[in-house]
N, C-alpha and C positions, 0 to 999 in steps of 0.2 A: 249797599249792594256792590258799589264800585270797589270798596275796600276789600270785600270778601272775594270778588273776582280777581283782583290783583294778587291777593294772598294765595289764592289757589293756583294762579298762573306761575307765581314764583316757586311754589312748592313743586309744581309739575316740572319746572326747569331743573330744580335741584335733584328730583328723583330720576329724571332722564340722565343727567350727568353721572349720577351714581351708577345707574344701570350700564351706561357706556363704559365707565371705568372698570366695572366688574367683568364685563365682556372682554375688554381689551386685555386685562390681566391674566385671562386664561391662556392667551397666546395660541389658542386652538382654532380661532376663527369660526366661521359659520359651520364648517364641517364638524367641528367639535360639538356644536349644538345638536346637529343631526345625529351624530354618533351617540349622544346622550339619550336619544329616544324621545325627544320632546314631540308633543302632538299639536301644540300651538306655538306660533312664533312670538318672541318677546316683543313688547310694545315699541321698542326702539326701531324695529323693522317695518312697522305699519306705515304705509305711505298714503296719507289722506288725499293727496293730489291724484295719485294713481287710481284710487277708489272712485274719485269723481270722474276721471277720464274713462274708466271702464263703464260707468253708468251711461256716459254720453255715447259710447260705442254701442252699448246695448239698445239705446234709443234711436240709433240711426235707421233710416228707411231701408227696407229690403233692397238688396242690390248695391248698397253703398260699398265701394271698394275697400277691402281690408287686406288683401293679398297683393303681392307685387308681381306684375307680369311684364314690367317695362324697363327695369334698371338695365342699362346697357351691359352686355357681356362682350368684351373685346379680345379677339384672338391675336396674340403677339407673334405668331409664327411668321418668320421671314422679316421681322422688323429691322434686323441689321444686315440683311442680305439682298433685299429687293426694294429699290427706291420707290417703285410704284405702290407696293404694298405698304411701305412706310408712310407714304402720303395719305393713303386711305385710313391707316391707323391713327395718324395725327388728326385727321379730320373727325373721326369718331370720338377720340378723346376730347377734342375741343368742344364738340356738341354735348358730350356727357358732362363735362365740367360746367358748361354754361347752363344747361337745362336741369341737371340733377345735383351736381356736386359730389356724385358717387358713380362708380362703375366697377364691374368685376373684370378681372383679367384671367385668361386661360392660356396654356402653352407659354408660360412666362419664364421658363428655364429652371424652375425649382421642381424637381421630380416628385412624384407621389410618395416614394419611400421616405423622402426627407420631410415632406409636410405631414405625413401620417406619424412619423416618429416624433416630430415636434409636438404634436397633440398628445401622443402617448407619454412623452417625457414630462410635459407639464402635469398630466394626470398623475404620473408616478410620484412626482414631487408632492402634490397636494394630498396624496394618500399615504405619505410617509411622515408620521407625526414627529419623529426625531429630527428629520431633515428640516422640517418647518421651524421647530422651536429653536434650532441652532442659529437661525438668521432672522427670527422675528424682531422687528424694530420699527420705530417711528422716527429714526434719525435719517432724514432724507438726504443727508450729505454722503451716505454710503452708496456704493455702486451696485450692491446686491442686497436686497432685503425682501422680507415677506410680511404681509399683515392683511387685515381685513378692513377695507375702506380707508383710503388715504386721508379722506376728509371726515373721519369718524366723529370728531368732536365739533365739526362745523356744519355738517349737512343737516337739513331738516328731517330727513329719514335715512336710516342706515340701509344700505343695499345688501341683498342676500348674495354676497360674493366675497371670495378670498383671492388674493393676487400675489404672484411672484413678480418682482420688479428688478430689472437689470439694465444698467447703463452700459451699452455695448460700444458706443462711439461718441466722441472721437477718441477717447482713451478707454480701451476695454479693460475689464477687471482681470486680475490674475486668474488663471484656470482654477486654482484651489479655492478661490472665493465663490465660485459657482457651485451649486449643489451637485454632488457626485451623481445622483440619480438621473440628472438631465444635462450634465456638463457638456458632453461631446456634441449632442444634438443642438444645444444652445449656440455653441461656437460655430458649428457648420451652418445652421439655419441663418444666423446673423450675418455671416460672411456672404452668403448667397443673396440675402435680402438687401444688403448694401449695394450689390451690383444691380439688382432689379430696381432699387430706388433711384440709382443714377440714370437708368434707362427711362424710368417714368418721368423724371425731372426733365430729361432731354425732350421727350415727346410733348410734355406740357409746355415747355419753352417754345417749341416749334408751333404748337397749336395757337400760341399767343402771337405768332408772327415774328418771334425773336430769334436771336442766335441760339443754336442748340445748347450751348453751355451757360445760358443766362442765369437760370435758377441755381445751378450748381455754383456759379461764380459769386453769387451774392450770399452763399452760405446755407442754402436750403437743405443741402445733403450732408452736412458735417456731422450731425449727431444722430444717434439711434437709441431709443428707449424701448426695450422689449418688456411687455407685460403678459404674463401667463395667467389668465383668469380661470377661476373654478367656481361653478354654480351648483352647489349640492341640491339634491332633491328637497323641495320645500313642502311642508305639510299644509300650508295655507297660501298657495300661489296667487290667489286673488287679492291678497292684501299687501304684497310687496313686489319689488322689482330687483332683478339681478344688476341692472345698471339703469339709473334714472336718465331721463331725457337730457341731452347736453350737446354742445358743440365741442370739437377738439381744438385745443389751443395751438397746437404745433403747425408745421407746414403740411404734413401729409401723414395719414394713418393707413396702414395696410393690415387688414384683418383676415386671419385664417380661422374659419369656422369649423367646428366639428359637425358631425352628422345630425346632431340634435336640433340645431338652429335656434331661433329665438331673436335673432338680430332684426331690428326694424329701423327704417329711416322715415323722416318726415318730408313728404313731397306734396306740394299744393294743398297743405293743411290736412293731409291724410297720412296716417301711419301705415307704412307698407312693409310687408315681410320680405326679407332678403333670403329666399330659400337656398339652403346650402347646395353648392355644386362641388363635387369631390375634387379637391386639389386647387380649386379656384381661389383667388384672393380678392377681397373687397377693398377698393381704394376710396378713401374719404379725404376730400380737401379740407384742410384745417383753417382756422382763423388767420394764422400767420401767412399762409399761402395767399389768401384773398387780399390781405393787406399789402403783400409784397408784389403782387401782379400789377403791371402798369395799366 
């Protein structure tokens, strides 16, 4: 019996590898599967851990929290003009970092036309088959590339997600390396995000009781990696995830949600929805930030 089980396990691994390779070679990502009209998701996308977690959620007692009402929303109005307001903001950010590891910012200096166009630009790219195939790659030394699941051949379950990846700092790509359908907004958004990132690092440094430039001085703000995710409609959403549970490895991640939502965080052993706020940005402290903080 043991030999039969081992043989079947090895066969399953080989079959999965072949299925992953076939999917990868289409260069069409998850959206290509959806466009083909499939009614059931391929087995590589079935997430057994997610199915187990869903069952646990369904078995929770009535009234168990599943939606978020508490993630801090911090208004940055006046942060550079009013010392009193700045102290209040610093205090709120310190509390949010300590208790949550997440917070949202509004009135952050990036206007709605820019955030809306960034979302639209990412959508345009993912809906342009020719633009995607031109830069499809698993060569991660490139500054600009598109694929589905960076960890495609390593993850236990494939996520229902395609991604445009761009290294925008410290050395940004040449303009012609960026997809034409979203080139201008990528450049504009990234420039404004670098400025906001510097402000956030200053505020977090002050929240730690340190010199305003501390986190910037130790290199936390040097690089910027922009990812434009796309989550096509899924025929069996109970079996897979757009992004599996994880922590971010960098210093800080700033997330711009669209109006559909779906983002969740783990807080006190509960998954909480981060409901979209138009134009707001979700700030997530990464592993490197926690390791770098005194």
